[in-house]
Structure formats: structure tokens, C-alpha cells
C-alpha positions in Angstrom: 0.0 0.0 0.0 1.2 3.5 -0.9 0.0 6.5 1.0 0.7 10.1 0.2 0.7 13.0 2.7 1.0 16.8 2.7 3.6 18.5 4.8 2.1 21.5 6.7 3.3 24.3 9.0 1.2 23.7 12.2 1.4 27.4 13.0 0.0 28.8 9.8 -1.7 25.5 8.9 -0.5 26.0 5.3 1.0 23.4 3.1 4.8 23.7 3.2 7.3 22.7 0.5 9.7 21.1 3.0 9.3 17.4 2.2 13.0 16.9 1.7 13.8 18.1 5.3 11.1 15.7 6.7 12.5 12.7 4.7 16.1 13.5 5.7 15.1 13.6 9.4 13.2 10.3 8.9 16.3 8.7 7.3 18.6 9.9 10.1 16.4 8.5 12.9 17.6 5.2 14.3 15.2 2.9 12.6 12.7 5.2 11.0 10.1 3.9 13.5 8.7 1.8 10.7 8.1 -1.9 10.0 11.0 -3.6 8.2 10.6 -2.9 4.4 8.5 0.2 4.7 9.8 3.0 2.5 9.4 6.7 3.3 10.1 8.6 0.1 9.5 11.7 -2.0 6.6 12.4 -4.3 6.6 14.7 -7.4 6.2 17.9 -5.4 8.1 19.1 -2.4 4.8 19.5 -0.5 4.3 15.8 -0.3 5.8 12.6 1.2 4.9 9.0 0.6 4.9 5.8 2.7 5.0 2.5 0.9 4.5 -0.6 2.9 6.2 -4.0 2.3 4.1 -6.9 1.1 1.6 -7.6 4.0 -0.4 -10.8 4.4 -2.7 -9.9 7.3 -4.7 -6.9 8.4 -2.6 -6.8 11.6 0.6 -6.6 9.7 -0.6 -3.9 7.4 -2.1 -1.9 10.4 1.3 -2.0 12.1 3.1 -0.9 9.0 0.8 2.0 8.3 0.6 3.3 11.8 4.4 3.1 12.3 5.0 4.9 9.0 2.6 7.7 9.9 4.2 8.0 13.4 7.7 8.1 11.8 6.7 10.8 9.4 5.0 12.8 12.1 8.0 12.6 14.4 10.4 13.5 11.6 8.3 16.5 10.6 8.1 17.6 14.3 11.9 17.9 14.4 11.5 20.8 11.9 8.4 22.3 13.5 6.2 20.7 10.9 3.4 18.2 10.7 1.9 15.8 8.1 -1.7 15.5 7.1 -3.7 12.8 5.4 -6.0 14.7 3.1 -6.5 14.5 -0.7 -6.0 18.2 -1.3 -4.2 21.0 0.6 -6.8 22.7 2.9 -4.7 25.9 3.2 -1.8 27.2 1.1 -1.3 27.5 -2.7 0.2 24.3 -4.1 -0.3 25.4 -7.7 2.9 25.2 -9.8 4.4 23.5 -6.8 8.2 23.2 -6.6 9.3 19.8 -7.9 11.3 17.1 -6.2 14.6 16.9 -8.0 14.8 14.3 -10.8 14.9 14.3 -14.6 11.6 12.5 -15.0 9.6 15.0 -12.9 11.1 17.8 -14.8 10.1 16.2 -18.1 6.5 15.7 -16.9 6.3 19.4 -16.0 7.8 20.4 -19.4 5.5 18.1 -21.4 2.2 18.6 -19.5 2.4 22.3 -18.4 -0.2 23.4 -15.9 -1.4 19.8 -15.7 1.5 19.2 -13.4 -0.8 20.8 -10.7 -2.9 17.6 -10.9 0.0 15.8 -9.1 -0.2 18.1 -6.1 -2.9 15.8 -4.5 -2.6 12.8 -2.2 -4.1 9.4 -2.9 -3.6 5.9 -1.8 -2.8 2.9 -4.0 -3.5 -0.7 -3.0 -1.5 -3.5 -4.7 -2.8 -7.0 -4.7 -0.6 -9.9 -5.9 -1.7 -11.7 -9.0 0.1 -14.2 -11.1 0.0 -12.6 -14.5 -0.9 -9.4 -16.4 -4.0 -11.3 -17.8 -5.1 -12.0 -14.2 -4.6 -8.3 -13.3 -6.7 -7.2 -16.3 -9.5 -9.6 -15.4 -9.4 -8.3 -11.8 -9.6 -4.8 -13.2 -12.6 -5.7 -15.4 -14.5 -7.0 -12.3 -13.5 -4.1 -10.1 -14.7 -1.4 -12.5 -18.2 -1.9 -11.1 -17.0 -1.0 -7.6 -14.8 2.0 -8.3 -17.5 4.6 -7.4 -18.2 2.9 -4.1 -14.4 2.8 -3.3 -14.1 6.5 -4.0 -17.2 7.4 -1.9 -15.9 5.3 1.0 -12.5 7.1 1.0 -13.6 10.6 0.0 -11.4 12.9 2.0 -10.8 16.2 0.2 -13.6 18.7 0.3 -11.4 21.8 0.8 -8.8 23.5 -1.4 -7.1 26.8 -0.6 -9.5 27.7 2.2 -12.7 27.1 0.3 -15.3 24.3 0.1 -15.2 22.9 -3.4 -18.7 21.4 -3.1 -17.2 18.0 -3.7 -16.3 15.3 -1.2 -13.3 14.3 -3.2 -11.8 17.3 -5.1 -8.6 15.2 -5.5 -10.6 12.9 -7.8 -11.8 15.8 -9.9 -8.3 17.3 -10.1 -6.6 14.0 -10.9 -9.2 13.2 -13.7 -7.8 16.1 -15.8 -4.9 14.0 -16.7 -5.4 12.3 -20.1 -4.5 8.8 -18.8 -6.5 9.0 -15.6 -10.0 7.8 -14.6 -11.8 4.5 -14.9 -10.2 2.1 -17.4 -11.8 0.6 -20.4 -12.7 -3.1 -20.2 -9.9 -5.3 -21.7 -10.6 -8.7 -23.1 -7.0 -9.5 -23.9 -3.5 -8.4 -22.9 -2.9 -7.3 -26.5 -5.9 -4.9 -26.1 -4.2 -3.4 -23.1 -0.9 -3.1 -24.8 -2.5 -1.4 -27.8 -4.3 1.1 -25.6 -1.1 2.0 -23.8 0.7 2.4 -27.1 -2.1 4.7 -28.3 -1.6 6.9 -25.2 2.1 7.1 -25.8 1.7 7.9 -29.5 -0.8 10.7 -28.6 1.8 12.2 -26.2 -0.6 11.5 -23.2 2.0 9.5 -21.3 5.8 9.4 -21.2 5.9 5.7 -20.2 3.8 3.0 -18.6 4.2 4.5 -15.2 2.0 7.3 -16.4 -0.9 5.1 -17.2 -3.0 6.5 -14.3 -6.2 4.5 -14.7 -8.0 3.7 -11.5 -7.2 0.0 -11.9 -4.1 -1.2 -13.8 -1.5 -3.9 -13.9 1.4 -2.4 -12.0 4.2 -1.4 -14.4 6.9 -2.7 -12.0 5.3 -5.3 -9.6 3.3 -8.5 -10.1 0.1 -6.9 -8.9 -3.1 -5.3 -9.8 -3.0 -1.7 -8.6 -6.2 0.0 -7.4 -5.9 3.8 -7.4 -9.3 5.7 -7.2 -9.1 6.5 -3.5 -8.1 9.7 -1.6 -5.5 9.1 1.0 -7.3 7.7 4.0 -7.7 10.1 7.0 -6.6 7.4 9.4 -4.6 4.2 9.3 -7.6 2.2 10.2 -9.6 3.5 7.2 -6.6 2.6 5.0 -6.6 -0.9 6.3 -10.4 -1.1 5.7 -9.9 -0.1 2.1 -7.1 -2.5 1.5 -8.9 -5.5 3.0 -12.1 -4.7 1.0 -10.0 -4.5 -2.2 -8.3 -7.7 -1.5 -11.6 -9.3 -0.8 -13.0 -8.1 -4.0 -10.1 -9.4 -6.0 -10.2 -12.8 -4.3 -14.0 -13.1 -4.7 -13.5 -12.4 -8.4 -10.8 -15.0 -8.7 -13.1 -17.5 -7.2 -15.8 -16.7 -9.8 -18.0 -14.4 -7.7 -18.4 -11.9 -10.4 -20.8 -9.0 -10.8 -22.2 -9.9 -14.3 -21.7 -7.6 -17.3 -19.7 -4.5 -16.3 -20.8 -0.9 -16.8 -20.2 0.9 -20.0 -17.5 3.6 -20.0 -19.9 6.5 -20.3 -22.0 5.5 -17.3 -18.9 4.6 -15.2 -17.3 8.0 -15.7 -20.5 9.7 -14.7 -20.8 7.5 -11.6 -17.3 8.4 -10.6 -18.0 12.1 -10.8 -21.1 11.6 -8.7 -19.1 9.7 -6.1 -16.5 12.5 -6.0 -19.3 15.1 -5.5 -21.4 13.3 -2.9 -19.0 10.9 -1.1 -20.4 8.5 1.5 -23.0 10.9 2.8 -24.9 11.4 -0.5 -26.1 9.3 -3.4 -24.2 7.3 -5.9 -25.2 6.2 -9.4 -25.4 2.5 -9.7 -22.9 2.2 -12.6 -24.7 -0.7 -14.1 -28.1 1.0 -14.3 -27.5 4.7 -13.8 -30.1 4.8 -11.0 -29.3 7.0 -8.0 -29.0 5.1 -4.7 -27.9 6.0 -1.2 -24.1 5.9 -1.2 -24.0 3.7 1.9 -26.2 1.2 0.3 -23.8 0.9 -2.7 -20.8 0.6 -0.3 -22.6 -2.1 1.6 -23.3 -3.9 -1.7 -19.6 -3.7 -2.4 -18.9 -5.3 1.0 -21.4 -8.0 0.2 -19.6 -8.7 -3.1 -16.3 -9.1 -1.3 -17.9 -11.5 1.3 -16.3 -14.7 0.0 -12.9 -13.2 -0.4 -13.1 -11.6 3.1 -14.2 -14.9 4.7 -11.3 -16.8 3.0 -8.8 -14.4 4.4 -10.4 -14.3 7.9 -11.1 -10.6 7.4 -14.9 -10.5 7.5 -15.3 -9.6 11.2 -12.5 -7.0 11.1 -14.0 -5.3 8.0 -17.5 -5.2 9.5 -16.2 -3.6 12.7 -14.1 -1.0 10.9 -17.0 -0.1 8.6 -19.3 0.3 11.6 -16.8 2.8 13.1 -16.5 4.8 9.9 -20.3 4.8 9.4 -20.7 6.1 12.9 -18.3 9.1 12.5 -18.8 9.7 8.8 -16.3 9.8 5.9 -13.1 11.8 6.1 -14.7 14.5 4.0 -17.7 14.7 6.3 -15.5 15.0 9.4 -13.5 17.8 7.8 -16.7 19.8 7.2 -18.0 19.1 10.7 -14.7 20.5 12.0 -15.0 23.6 9.9 -18.7 24.2 10.7 -18.1 24.3 14.5 -16.4 27.7 14.4 -16.0 28.5 10.7 -12.2 28.2 10.9 -10.1 26.3 8.4 -7.4 26.0 11.0 -9.7 23.6 12.9 -9.8 21.4 9.8 -6.0 21.2 9.6 -5.7 20.5 13.3 -8.1 17.6 13.0 -6.2 16.2 10.1 -2.9 16.4 12.0 -4.5 14.5 15.0 -6.2 11.9 12.8 -3.1 11.2 10.7 -1.1 10.3 13.8 -3.6 9.0 16.2 -6.2 7.3 14.0 -9.9 6.9 14.3 -9.8 7.6 18.1 -9.1 11.3 17.2 -12.3 11.4 15.2 -14.4 9.4 17.8 -13.3 11.4 20.8 
């Protein structure tokens, strides 16, 4: 699992382009405070840091990795009078035309795509599930397309940008969708179809290489996994674990033949993704198979039911049910940000909540 975070100044509550200092402090700490194999690394802009877990086989293992990585980043940031926040967009501060992390590839992206570089100044999370072949990854992606809006609604955590409410639960998703290779993927019947689609993106100048295929589900370009990418970074480590276990359950259920029938067409799926980005968990979603509006929580619970056999096989059913009950009780990350703002009308309260949640988890939201 890969999680991206913003570095912020806890005094001004503004995003701060000081990620290199945070990562240097983390590297100099005795053991980084992380589980063996966890990588704390740079993202494209200097406003962001990333934590990438090792391969985890249980929810407990993943929970430890994520919590320790968040603690390590928080402690490293504190050494410089900074903090880290798990939110899809910067609540305060201008991250447009953000200073880039050094590297020829990042410079070339900025040169080739101009102001679209701003789409990279957002924070998401990516879940990798091991699969044996590219064909298996594509088949998993075909089955998961139906559940992408529900995954986005469950994880929506970016209603604010530069001190204003965007009117969307996930403004990160809207921003990211501007990139020509982003959004829900087409359905692929064969690996040759996928290869041809990637070649077309490259020929059009829409990508530099396979790493820039930013579809919400894709075969990883460098790992033997299917990578699921529609989600905002989770507000808490527990919500990140919930997302990962649900995704693994869906992939496993599909591998066992528990499919969802014919997938949605591309037009309806893209519309359903926008509605999920606008409404999040507290509103309505479009059923991507029928186009009918339904309560978002009903669609999320249908997703949990679709993952049931995979969750049961891994022993995750009770844990996922308990975590979902906790999230349903306090609301999505986007909802909690808005509640924090509405109490006193101060964006600083939103950033303070994000700092607490990032480090201390759901207890910070429940207290």
C-alpha cells in the first residue's frame, strides 16, 4: 500500500514545500520507527511525502506498517516544527505550480504537460494485490470497475482547497481526472488490447511511459500486482486498512468466480465516478450498471457483500465489518473535515483535526 501526505506548517496550517527536510530527518532516525521494508520517500512535489508498505499478508501486519510509518513521518516533521496531514487536497496554502522534487523524470513531466502538473499536487492511496499474470490483473480490473465509485465514496477525504469548500467530497478525484490517462479504465478482453491502448496513449503524447498510465485500476508497471488507485489518502490508518482489505476481498472473490455480471459501459462509469466524487459517503451514488441513483452507503454495503467470500477466505470478515461500523458512525473523512469547519468557521480547525487523525487514527475522530 502506498499513502501520500501533505507537509504542513502547524502554526499557519498552510502546506509547506519542505518534504526533503522531513524525509532527511526520517532517514537519520535510528530505525525510522517503521516496520521492516516500509519506505518513506519523495513524491513529485516538495509539498508531499509518501509511505510505501512492504508486502503484507494480514490486516494486523498492514495496520502496524501504516501506523508506524505515519508516526515516523509525524516525528520527523516535528523535528523541523512541521506536521503531516492525510488529506487528498491542501486545505490551506497554494500548491499550484508546486516546486518539484529533483529528478529528470519529474522535470520532463512538467515540461510536457504544463499546468497539468498541478494535478500531481494531490494525495491518494494505492493498493497493490498480488496476481500471477498481467492477464489476471486485467481480469481483476474488469471485475473491479463496477466497484470503483463505491471505493471512491468510502474514502472521499478532500472537500477543501485553498481555504474554500469545493462542493465535492473528493476534489482530489476531480483534479486528478484532468490528466489524459486518468480515470476509470476501459474493459480489456486480452492483454494485447491493453498493450494497444497503452501504445495509443504514448503515440498521442498523453504519457511518457507505462508508469504514467494512471487508470483507477491497472496492472502495476513494476510489480506482479493489480493496482487499485481511485481513493483519496485515508484520513486514518484504520480506514486505510479497511480499504485494503475490501479491495483484496473483491479481487479474491472475483478470482473464485464471484463476479458481478456484465460491467458498466465507459460513459456511465465515468458519470458514476463524478457523482461519487461530489457526494461521497453521505450522499447518493449512481449504480454504474443501471444509472439509478441510490444511497451511497447502500452501494458501499453492496460492495462489502460482493467481497464477502474473499473476506471470509482471508479471515477478514469480522474486522472489516467492525471497521466499517466505526466509519459509518463518525462519517467519511470529507464529512469530518466539514464538521470541524462548521463548528467555528475556521479552516485552521480542519487542519488541526487532520494532524491528529493522521497520527492517532480513528480515536481522534471518535473522541
